[in-house]
Residue, then its C-alpha position, 0 to 999 in steps of 0.5 A: m500500500r502507498i502511504l503519503l508522508d505528511t510534511n510534519v513527518l519529514l520535518r521531524i525526521a530532518d530535525k534530530s533535535h526535535v522531541m518527536h524525531q525518533e518517533a517519526v523515524d521509527a514510524v517510517e521504518l515500520l511502514d517500510e518493514r511492513g511492505h508499504e511504499c512511503v511517498i510524497v507529492p510536490q505539495v509536501i516538497y513545497e511545504y517542507w522547503v517553506v518551513a525548512t528555509r524559514p528564519l529560526e526566529k520565525k520557526r519558533t513563533r506559532h500562529v498566535r492570534 
C-alpha cells in the first residue's frame, strides 16, 4: 500500500533535535518493514522547503492570534 508522508513527518525526521524525531523515524521504518511504499507529492516538497528555509526566529513563533 502507498502511504503519503505528511510534511510534519519529514520535518521531524530532518530535525534530530526535535522531541518527536525518533518517533517519526521509527514510524517510517515500520511502514517500510511492513511492505508499504512511503511517498510524497510536490505539495509536501513545497511545504517542507517553506518551513525548512524559514528564519529560526520565525520557526519558533506559532500562529498566535
